[in-house]
N, CA, C and O atoms as a Tinker XYZ file with bonds, in Angstrom:
   288  protein
     1  N     55.654000  225.104000  164.174000    73     2
     2  CA    55.933000  226.476000  163.746000    64     1     3
     3  C     54.720000  227.049000  163.054000    63     2     4     5
     4  O     53.943000  226.327000  162.429000    81     3
     5  N     54.567000  228.343000  163.169000    73     3     6
     6  CA    53.404000  229.010000  162.603000    64     5     7
     7  C     53.400000  228.961000  161.082000    63     6     8     9
     8  O     52.345000  229.094000  160.463000    81     7
     9  N     54.559000  228.772000  160.479000    73     7    10
    10  CA    54.618000  228.698000  159.009000    64     9    11
    11  C     53.928000  227.437000  158.501000    63    10    12    13
    12  O     53.228000  227.482000  157.489000    81    11
    13  N     54.113000  226.326000  159.180000    73    11    14
    14  CA    53.571000  225.052000  158.714000    64    13    15
    15  C     52.195000  224.741000  159.288000    63    14    16    17
    16  O     51.386000  224.083000  158.634000    81    15
    17  N     51.930000  225.201000  160.482000    73    15    18
    18  CA    50.627000  224.978000  161.116000    64    17    19
    19  C     50.186000  226.267000  161.804000    63    18    20    21
    20  O     50.444000  226.459000  162.993000    81    19
    21  N     49.520000  227.149000  161.058000    73    19    22
    22  CA    49.171000  228.470000  161.590000    64    21    23
    23  C     48.337000  228.414000  162.873000    63    22    24    25
    24  O     47.405000  227.619000  162.996000    81    23
    25  N     48.698000  229.277000  163.820000    73    23    26
    26  CA    47.955000  229.333000  165.078000    64    25    27
    27  C     47.572000  230.760000  165.475000    63    26    28    29
    28  O     47.048000  230.970000  166.569000    81    27
    29  N     47.821000  231.736000  164.614000    73    27    30
    30  CA    47.549000  233.131000  164.951000    64    29    31
    31  C     46.092000  233.380000  165.337000    63    30    32    33
    32  O     45.816000  234.135000  166.270000    81    31
    33  N     45.163000  232.750000  164.625000    73    31    34
    34  CA    43.746000  233.006000  164.870000    64    33    35
    35  C     43.330000  232.656000  166.294000    63    34    36    37
    36  O     42.377000  233.236000  166.815000    81    35
    37  N     44.016000  231.734000  166.923000    73    35    38
    38  CA    43.653000  231.352000  168.281000    64    37    39
    39  C     44.640000  231.826000  169.343000    63    38    40    41
    40  O     44.511000  231.471000  170.514000    81    39
    41  N     45.616000  232.620000  168.943000    73    39    42
    42  CA    46.657000  233.060000  169.878000    64    41    43
    43  C     46.085000  234.085000  170.866000    63    42    44    45
    44  O     45.460000  235.069000  170.469000    81    43
    45  N     46.309000  233.836000  172.136000    73    43    46
    46  CA    45.866000  234.762000  173.166000    64    45    47
    47  C     47.028000  235.191000  174.055000    63    46    48    49
    48  O     46.833000  235.542000  175.218000    81    47
    49  N     48.228000  235.161000  173.505000    73    47    50
    50  CA    49.436000  235.435000  174.272000    64    49    51
    51  C     50.058000  236.768000  173.924000    63    50    52    53
    52  O     49.953000  237.256000  172.799000    81    51
    53  N     50.699000  237.334000  174.906000    73    51    54
    54  CA    51.617000  238.443000  174.685000    64    53    55
    55  C     52.942000  237.973000  175.274000    63    54    56    57
    56  O     52.967000  237.074000  176.114000    81    55
    57  N     54.023000  238.569000  174.843000    73    55    58
    58  CA    55.340000  238.124000  175.297000    64    57    59
    59  C     56.136000  239.281000  175.837000    63    58    60    61
    60  O     56.010000  240.411000  175.365000    81    59
    61  N     56.966000  238.995000  176.842000    73    59    62
    62  CA    57.830000  240.006000  177.434000    64    61    63
    63  C     59.274000  239.548000  177.312000    63    62    64    65
    64  O     59.597000  238.401000  177.623000    81    63
    65  N     60.145000  240.449000  176.857000    73    63    66
    66  CA    61.554000  240.093000  176.782000    64    65    67
    67  C     62.248000  240.434000  178.100000    63    66    68    69
    68  O     61.615000  240.945000  179.023000    81    67
    69  N     63.542000  240.154000  178.187000    73    67    70
    70  CA    64.302000  240.364000  179.418000    64    69    71
    71  C     64.406000  241.835000  179.812000    63    70    72    73
    72  O     64.688000  242.142000  180.970000    81    71
    73  N     64.186000  242.734000  178.878000    73    71    74
    74  CA    64.240000  244.178000  179.164000    64    73    75
    75  C     62.891000  244.739000  179.601000    63    74    76    77
    76  O     62.773000  245.927000  179.902000    81    75
    77  N     61.877000  243.881000  179.634000    73    75    78
    78  CA    60.546000  244.341000  180.039000    64    77    79
    79  C     59.708000  244.881000  178.904000    63    78    80    81
    80  O     58.669000  245.497000  179.142000    81    79
    81  N     60.139000  244.663000  177.671000    73    79    82
    82  CA    59.356000  245.096000  176.505000    64    81    83
    83  C     58.267000  244.064000  176.226000    63    82    84    85
    84  O     58.517000  242.859000  176.251000    81    83
    85  N     57.061000  244.552000  175.960000    73    83    86
    86  CA    55.917000  243.691000  175.704000    64    85    87
    87  C     55.639000  243.627000  174.210000    63    86    88    89
    88  O     55.538000  244.660000  173.548000    81    87
    89  N     55.517000  242.419000  173.680000    73    87    90
    90  CA    55.195000  242.187000  172.266000    64    89    91
    91  C     53.823000  241.531000  172.182000    63    90    92    93
    92  O     53.557000  240.546000  172.870000    81    91
    93  N     52.971000  242.070000  171.352000    73    91    94
    94  CA    51.657000  241.475000  171.175000    64    93    95
    95  C     51.643000  240.380000  170.134000    63    94    96    97
    96  O     50.795000  239.487000  170.165000    81    95
    97  N     52.594000  240.453000  169.201000    73    95    98
    98  CA    52.575000  239.520000  168.096000    64    97    99
    99  C     53.988000  239.315000  167.543000    63    98   100   101
   100  O     54.745000  240.274000  167.389000    81    99
   101  N     54.333000  238.075000  167.248000    73    99   102
   102  CA    55.641000  237.808000  166.660000    64   101   103
   103  C     55.704000  238.234000  165.204000    63   102   104   105
   104  O     56.788000  238.270000  164.621000    81   103
   105  N     54.561000  238.560000  164.603000    73   103   106
   106  CA    54.534000  239.069000  163.227000    64   105   107
   107  C     54.772000  240.571000  163.198000    63   106   108   109
   108  O     54.831000  241.169000  162.124000    81   107
   109  N     54.906000  241.177000  164.356000    73   107   110
   110  CA    55.058000  242.634000  164.420000    64   109   111
   111  C     56.167000  242.979000  165.394000    63   110   112   113
   112  O     56.055000  242.659000  166.577000    81   111
   113  N     57.238000  243.623000  164.938000    73   111   114
   114  CA    58.352000  243.956000  165.835000    64   113   115
   115  C     58.042000  245.101000  166.808000    63   114   116   117
   116  O     58.896000  245.481000  167.609000    81   115
   117  N     56.827000  245.651000  166.741000    73   115   118
   118  CA    56.454000  246.743000  167.641000    64   117   119
   119  C     56.412000  246.224000  169.079000    63   118   120   121
   120  O     55.875000  245.150000  169.347000    81   119
   121  N     56.977000  246.989000  169.984000    73   119   122
   122  CA    56.905000  246.611000  171.397000    64   121   123
   123  C     56.509000  247.810000  172.234000    63   122   124   125
   124  O     56.597000  248.958000  171.798000    81   123
   125  N     56.072000  247.516000  173.439000    73   123   126
   126  CA    55.639000  248.541000  174.389000    64   125   127
   127  C     56.410000  248.326000  175.681000    63   126   128   129
   128  O     56.597000  247.193000  176.124000    81   127
   129  N     56.852000  249.415000  176.274000    73   127   130
   130  CA    57.660000  249.326000  177.478000    64   129   131
   131  C     56.809000  249.412000  178.738000    63   130   132   133
   132  O     55.896000  250.231000  178.847000    81   131
   133  N     57.136000  248.552000  179.670000    73   131   134
   134  CA    56.543000  248.615000  181.005000    64   133   135
   135  C     57.434000  249.571000  181.798000    63   134   136   137
   136  O     58.658000  249.476000  181.711000    81   135
   137  N     56.851000  250.483000  182.566000    73   135   138
   138  CA    57.674000  251.422000  183.336000    64   137   139
   139  C     58.662000  250.688000  184.242000    63   138   140   141
   140  O     58.344000  249.633000  184.791000    81   139
   141  N     59.867000  251.253000  184.395000    73   139   142
   142  CA    60.893000  250.636000  185.242000    64   141   143
   143  C     60.396000  250.416000  186.660000    63   142   144   145
   144  O     60.598000  249.350000  187.241000    81   143
   145  N     59.755000  251.414000  187.203000    73   143   146
   146  CA    59.189000  251.306000  188.543000    64   145   147
   147  C     57.686000  251.201000  188.399000    63   146   148   149
   148  O     57.005000  252.198000  188.159000    81   147
   149  N     57.173000  250.003000  188.545000    73   147   150
   150  CA    55.745000  249.797000  188.305000    64   149   151
   151  C     54.879000  250.212000  189.486000    63   150   152   153
   152  O     53.652000  250.172000  189.391000    81   151
   153  N     55.490000  250.608000  190.589000    73   151   154
   154  CA    54.715000  250.979000  191.775000    64   153   155
   155  C     53.833000  252.194000  191.488000    63   154   156   157
   156  O     54.329000  253.275000  191.171000    81   155
   157  N     52.535000  252.002000  191.601000    73   155   158
   158  CA    51.576000  253.089000  191.417000    64   157   159
   159  C     51.367000  253.516000  189.976000    63   158   160   161
   160  O     50.756000  254.557000  189.735000    81   159
   161  N     51.853000  252.750000  189.010000    73   159   162
   162  CA    51.728000  253.128000  187.602000    64   161   163
   163  C     50.822000  252.147000  186.859000    63   162   164   165
   164  O     51.121000  251.743000  185.735000    81   163
   165  N     49.736000  251.778000  187.484000    73   163   166
   166  CA    48.838000  250.780000  186.902000    64   165   167
   167  C     48.252000  251.229000  185.566000    63   166   168   169
   168  O     48.068000  250.409000  184.666000    81   167
   169  N     47.959000  252.518000  185.428000    73   167   170
   170  CA    47.382000  253.005000  184.167000    64   169   171
   171  C     48.362000  252.840000  183.019000    63   170   172   173
   172  O     47.969000  252.450000  181.919000    81   171
   173  N     49.642000  253.136000  183.264000    73   171   174
   174  CA    50.644000  252.986000  182.208000    64   173   175
   175  C     50.863000  251.519000  181.835000    63   174   176   177
   176  O     51.032000  251.184000  180.663000    81   175
   177  N     50.857000  250.665000  182.831000    73   175   178
   178  CA    51.005000  249.222000  182.581000    64   177   179
   179  C     49.807000  248.716000  181.797000    63   178   180   181
   180  O     49.963000  247.983000  180.820000    81   179
   181  N     48.614000  249.103000  182.221000    73   179   182
   182  CA    47.395000  248.696000  181.530000    64   181   183
   183  C     47.406000  249.167000  180.081000    63   182   184   185
   184  O     47.024000  248.417000  179.182000    81   183
   185  N     47.839000  250.395000  179.850000    73   183   186
   186  CA    47.890000  250.951000  178.491000    64   185   187
   187  C     48.872000  250.155000  177.629000    63   186   188   189
   188  O     48.569000  249.849000  176.476000    81   187
   189  N     50.036000  249.820000  178.170000    73   187   190
   190  CA    51.025000  249.052000  177.414000    64   189   191
   191  C     50.479000  247.676000  177.048000    63   190   192   193
   192  O     50.657000  247.215000  175.921000    81   191
   193  N     49.820000  247.023000  177.992000    73   191   194
   194  CA    49.261000  245.695000  177.727000    64   193   195
   195  C     48.139000  245.753000  176.695000    63   194   196   197
   196  O     48.065000  244.902000  175.808000    81   195
   197  N     47.273000  246.745000  176.806000    73   195   198
   198  CA    46.181000  246.897000  175.827000    64   197   199
   199  C     46.722000  247.202000  174.434000    63   198   200   201
   200  O     46.242000  246.651000  173.444000    81   199
   201  N     47.716000  248.075000  174.358000    73   199   202
   202  CA    48.325000  248.393000  173.059000    64   201   203
   203  C     48.951000  247.153000  172.431000    63   202   204   205
   204  O     48.819000  246.927000  171.228000    81   203
   205  N     49.631000  246.353000  173.245000    73   203   206
   206  CA    50.231000  245.126000  172.733000    64   205   207
   207  C     49.175000  244.179000  172.191000    63   206   208   209
   208  O     49.363000  243.576000  171.134000    81   207
   209  N     48.070000  244.045000  172.903000    73   207   210
   210  CA    46.995000  243.153000  172.441000    64   209   211
   211  C     46.409000  243.632000  171.114000    63   210   212   213
   212  O     45.981000  242.820000  170.294000    81   211
   213  N     46.388000  244.936000  170.903000    73   211   214
   214  CA    45.823000  245.476000  169.658000    64   213   215
   215  C     46.724000  245.235000  168.453000    63   214   216   217
   216  O     46.268000  245.357000  167.317000    81   215
   217  N     47.985000  244.898000  168.673000    73   215   218
   218  CA    48.892000  244.631000  167.537000    64   217   219
   219  C     48.779000  243.198000  167.044000    63   218   220   221
   220  O     49.394000  242.841000  166.039000    81   219
   221  N     47.993000  242.361000  167.743000    73   219   222
   222  CA    47.872000  240.975000  167.332000    64   221   223
   223  C     47.291000  240.875000  165.926000    63   222   224   225
   224  O     46.402000  241.641000  165.554000    81   223
   225  N     47.794000  239.935000  165.159000    73   223   226
   226  CA    47.366000  239.717000  163.771000    64   225   227
   227  C     46.462000  238.491000  163.695000    63   226   228   229
   228  O     46.536000  237.592000  164.532000    81   227
   229  N     45.610000  238.476000  162.674000    73   227   230
   230  CA    44.732000  237.311000  162.491000    64   229   231
   231  C     45.456000  236.178000  161.772000    63   230   232   233
   232  O     45.011000  235.031000  161.799000    81   231
   233  N     46.573000  236.508000  161.131000    73   231   234
   234  CA    47.381000  235.481000  160.495000    64   233   235
   235  C     48.828000  235.936000  160.451000    63   234   236   237
   236  O     49.115000  237.129000  160.551000    81   235
   237  N     49.731000  234.992000  160.303000    73   235   238
   238  CA    51.159000  235.297000  160.297000    64   237   239
   239  C     51.505000  236.077000  159.031000    63   238   240   241
   240  O     51.172000  235.657000  157.923000    81   239
   241  N     52.166000  237.198000  159.204000    73   239   242
   242  CA    52.534000  238.030000  158.062000    64   241   243
   243  C     54.034000  238.037000  157.815000    63   242   244   245
   244  O     54.504000  238.700000  156.891000    81   243
   245  N     54.775000  237.325000  158.609000    73   243   246
   246  CA    56.219000  237.292000  158.476000    64   245   247
   247  C     56.855000  238.402000  159.264000    63   246   248   249
   248  O     56.292000  239.489000  159.391000    81   247
   249  N     58.016000  238.135000  159.791000    73   247   250
   250  CA    58.712000  239.124000  160.604000    64   249   251
   251  C     60.145000  238.672000  160.808000    63   250   252   253
   252  O     60.450000  237.480000  160.761000    81   251
   253  N     61.014000  239.639000  161.035000    73   251   254
   254  CA    62.389000  239.293000  161.386000    64   253   255
   255  C     62.498000  238.998000  162.873000    63   254   256   257
   256  O     63.534000  238.520000  163.334000    81   255
   257  N     61.441000  239.277000  163.629000    73   255   258
   258  CA    61.414000  238.992000  165.059000    64   257   259
   259  C     61.230000  237.495000  165.264000    63   258   260   261
   260  O     60.407000  236.863000  164.602000    81   259
   261  N     61.987000  236.949000  166.167000    73   259   262
   262  CA    61.912000  235.513000  166.442000    64   261   263
   263  C     61.758000  235.312000  167.941000    63   262   264   265
   264  O     62.249000  236.106000  168.743000    81   263
   265  N     61.070000  234.240000  168.303000    73   263   266
   266  CA    60.895000  233.958000  169.724000    64   265   267
   267  C     62.235000  233.833000  170.432000    63   266   268   269
   268  O     62.333000  234.165000  171.613000    81   267
   269  N     63.266000  233.365000  169.747000    73   267   270
   270  CA    64.563000  233.191000  170.408000    64   269   271
   271  C     65.158000  234.523000  170.835000    63   270   272   273
   272  O     65.976000  234.562000  171.754000    81   271
   273  N     64.767000  235.618000  170.187000    73   271   274
   274  CA    65.285000  236.920000  170.561000    64   273   275
   275  C     64.574000  237.511000  171.774000    63   274   276   277
   276  O     65.078000  238.441000  172.404000    81   275
   277  N     63.401000  236.969000  172.097000    73   275   278
   278  CA    62.694000  237.483000  173.268000    64   277   279
   279  C     62.548000  236.411000  174.345000    63   278   280   281
   280  O     61.725000  236.533000  175.253000    81   279
   281  N     63.346000  235.375000  174.230000    73   279   282
   282  CA    63.388000  234.356000  175.271000    64   281   283
   283  C     62.360000  233.260000  175.144000    63   282   284   285
   284  O     62.074000  232.577000  176.127000    81   283
   285  N     61.792000  233.068000  173.964000    73   283   286
   286  CA    60.763000  232.022000  173.805000    64   285   287
   287  C     61.239000  230.860000  173.005000    63   286   288
   288  O     60.487000  229.909000  172.789000    81   287
């Protein structure tokens, strides 16, 4: 667990829940939506992924968000 052995500094992951919401960090409940119909919407998908990556933290700050709520 990140509380006992921090791994934020090396984390290169983003997570997607079953609804298609993208989370950049488990320390931040902010999410970004992927368009329902991704056909021809590469710019919107790219923007959502980039925004999620920018929410990543250098260390765990605590959150009510848990991996179990997004399928992890």
